[in-house]
N, C-alpha and C positions, 0 to 999 in steps of 0.2 A: 129915731136912732141917733140924731145929731147930738154930739157931745158925750156919747156913751164911751166908757173906757175901752181901750184896746187890750185884749188878753195876750199876755206873753207866757209861753210855756217853755220851760227849760228841761230838756231830757238829759238825764244823767249818763255819764260814761259807764261802760260795763265794769271797769275796774275801780280801784281805789287810789289811782294816781293823785298825789296831794296837789300837784300843780293844776291838774284839770279840775279837781274838786274845788280848789280855791277860786278858779275862774267862774265856776258855776255859782258859788256862794257870793262872790263880789257882784256878779250880774243880778242875782236875786235881790240882794240888799238894795242896790241902786234902783232897780225897777220898783221895789216896794215904796221907795221914797218919792217916786214920780206919781203925782195924783192923776195923771192921764192913763195909768196902766194898772191892770190887774195881773199879778204874776203867780204862777203855780209851778211846782217841780214834780216831774213824774220820772219813774225809772226809764231805762233805755227803751226807746220806742220799738225797736226791732224785736226785743225780747218779750214784749207785752202780749199776753193772750187776749182774745177778743172779749172775754168776760172779766178781765182784770179791772180793778177799780180805776186804775190809771186810764185805761181805754174808755171806760164808761164816763169818766170825767170829761175826757176830750170830746166825746160825742155830744155832751151837753153844753159845750162852749158855743155861745151864739155869736154871729157876726164874724168880722175879720179876726184873724189870729196870727201871731208871730210864733214860730216854733224854732227853737235853737237846739240843735242836737249834734252829736259827734258823727255825723253822716253827711255825705254830699247832698245838696238840695234836692236833686232828682230822686235820690233814695228816700229822703224824708217824705216827700210829697206822695210817692206811690206806696210806701209803707202805711201812711195814714189812709190813703184811698182804699187800700185793701181791707183796712179795719172799719170802713164805712164812715171815715171822717173826711168829708169831701169839700172841695172848694176850687176856685180857679187859682192858678199859680200867680201869686203876687210878685211884682218886680223887686228883686233884691240886688243892690249894687255892690255889696261887700261879698267878695268871692275869693277863693283860694287860687293860687297861681296855676295849679294843675287842673283847674276846672274852667278852661277857656270857653268863651261863647261859641255856640255851634254855628256852622255855616247856614245861611238861609236855605230853606227847603222849598223847592218848587211847589206851586199849588197843586199840581196834578199828583205829585208823590205824597203830599200831606193828606190828600183826600182818601188815600188808601188805608190809612191807619184806623184802628178801632175807635180810639178815644174813650174817655171815661163815661160812665153812665150816671144819670141823675145828679149832675153837678149843680149845686145851689149858687145863687148869685152873691157870693162872698169871696174874699181873698184869703189864701193861706200863704204866708210869707215864710219860706224855709231858709234858715241860715245855718251854715256849717260852722260849728265851734272850733274846727281845726284851722280856720282861715286867718286867725289872728290870736295874739296873746294878750293884747291890751284891752281890758273891758270897755274902755272909752270908745273904741272903734265900733263895738257892737251897740253901745248906747247911742252913738251918733246915728247909726243906721236905723235903730228902733225909733228914734225921734223923727227921722225923715219919714218913716212909714206912718207914724202918728199923724203927721201933717197931711200926708197923702190920703189917709183914711178919712180925715175930717172933711176932705173936699168932695167925698162921695158918700152916699147913704145906701144901705142895704134894705130893700123892701121886705117887710116882715112876711108877707104872703109868699114871696119868692123863696125866702130862706126855709120856711116851714114846708113849702111845696104842697100846698093844699089848704083847705079851709080848716083852721084850727078850732077845736072845741074850747069851751070856756076854761077848762083846767089847763090846757096847753097854753092858752093866751096868758093866763094869770102867771104861770111859771116863767114864761118868757119875759113878761114885763116886770116881774118881781122875782128875780132869781134868788133861790135860797143858797146859802153856803154849802159847798160840796166838800165832804171830808177829804183831806189831803191824801193822795195815794200812799199806801203803806210802803215801807222800805223792803228791800229784798231779804232782810234778816228776819222778818216776821214769820212765825211758825205756821200761820194759817196756810194750808196747801193751796187754797184758791188764789192767794196773792203772792206766793213765793215765786221769785224771778229766777229762771234758769237761762243760761245762754242758749240761743237757738241758731239754726242754720237752715235757711230755706230761700228759694228764689222769689223775687218780687217782679211782677210784670209792669213795665212802663207802657201803659196803653196809648200814650201819645206817640209811640213808635211802633207798637205791635201791629202787624198786618194780618194776623190770624192765619199764618201760613202753615201752622201745625208742625213745623220742624222739631220743636222741643218735645212734643208728645210722641213723635215718632222715634226720636233719639233716646229719650229717657226710658230706661227699662225698669224703673223702680216704682212706677205708679204715682208719681208726684203730680202730674198734670191731668186735667180733665176738661170737659166743656160744660158750659151752663145751658140753661133752657133756650138761649139765643144762639147756641153753637159757637160761643166765644170761648177762646182758650182761657183757662184759669189754673191757679195752683190749688189743687183739690185736696191733696193729702200731704201737707207740708212736712210732717214729721217722718215721712218716708225718705226725704232727701238725705244724702250722705254728707255728714259734716266735713267741710273743707273742699268738697267737690264742686267746681263751677262749670262742669263740662257743657251743660246746656246753654250757658251764656256764650260760650265760644262758638257754638254752631248756629246761634240765632242770627239770621241774615240782616235783621233790622236793629241789632244791638239793643233789644228791648228787655233783656233779662238782667236783673241786678241782684248781686249778692253784696249787701251793704258793708260787710266787714272783710271783704276780700282785699288782699294786699295790692292788687292791680287796680289803679284808680278807675279805669274804664269799666271794669267788671263791678266795682263798688259803687258806680253811679256817676262818676265824673263824665263830663261831656267828651265825646270821642268815640272811635270805633274799636270794638274789641277785636274784630276780625279784619281790621284794615291791613292791606298788604304793604309791608315795609321791607325793601330790599336791603339786607345788611349781611355782614360776613357770616353771622351765625346760621342764617338760612342757606347761604351758598355752600357752607361746609356741612350740611346735613342735619341741622337742628329741625325738630318737627314744626310743621305749621299749626295753625289753630285747630284745624279739623283733626289732625293726627294726635295732637295733645289732648283734645277732648275725648277721643276714642280711648287713649291710654288711661285717662282719669276714670272713665266709665268702667273699663276692664278691671282696674284695681278694686273698685267697689264691688263689682260682680264677684270677683274671687273671694273677697272678704265675706260675702254673703254665702259662700259655698257653691256658687254657680260658675259656669264656664265663661271664659273670656270670649267675646264675639268679634273683636277687631273693628276696623273702620267701616266695614260695609253695612253692618246692621243699622237700620234706621236712617240710611242715607239715600234710599231709593227716590224719595221725592225730589231731593236736591239734584240727584244725577239725571232724573228725567227732564229737568229744566235746562240741562246743559248739552243738548244734542248738537246744537249748532256751534260752530267755532265763534269765539268772541275775543275781545282784547286780552283777556286773561290767558287764553290758549296761546296767543301770539307772544305774550310776555314770557310764558314758561318755555316756549320753544326758543326764544331768544337767549334765555339764561342757559338752556342746555347747550347752545352752540358756542357759548363763551369758552375761550381757551384758558382755563384757570389751572 
């Protein structure tokens, strides 16, 4: 594996913004001129179906890979993981201002999360194209990653996860050119891209508490053979509704194109308590807002609104004893405003 080229994948923006498209093109040209890189362009990652040629191409990329997309790095990584494109999270130093590093998590708390399954020994470096406008900043980071990748090797057996047969080994050691993923304008229904809306689970945070499956009344969530929560019927999700993300106590549910950075995948807590004037004067908290968003979609489906109590029994059962939140709310109630 020593000296093998690093694959760089550029995921296109959903729209046709000329500034964003120019950045994509400038990066693609610069990467093609770099003999240490293989570069490919795919449609927007979030919109790709699992059988799209862009997804199939990504599944056949061996070794470490750099993925540049108009999404937060956390969203990039877990969108890929959901599609079966797996790897360990590579360290990326180029970040946007609203994607600050997370606070350290205690070992005991970290042990409670589900984590991803069957992760091969390779790195996926996820870079947000929103974090800079100068192509050189991205190129500098890619060159740093090239140097880092050359310092470590990926064991062939670990990456394939088993004993390869002769055909697999031949394809891996002598990869054949893969047809470039088709553009969204192609008439072939199989590869036509449409904008999608569905939740993505960050398994590095998910504790399998099942709050989301209790709260969602549209059949989006299910469980796998290991009783792990999953997004089972993504097309049942209501476009623009992020309610389940607001009720997730682990902040593990991402809607990559939501306008709120924390819901879209930026580091931070969706349900964090922030005392401000809007809350003091009656604005809804995250739970109330989530219930309202869910009720709107229920009514649009011709069903009855259910309010905040439906799907909340599990959370309520965990809160029988007084805690610091109760003391805080009592303190707010006692303020003479």
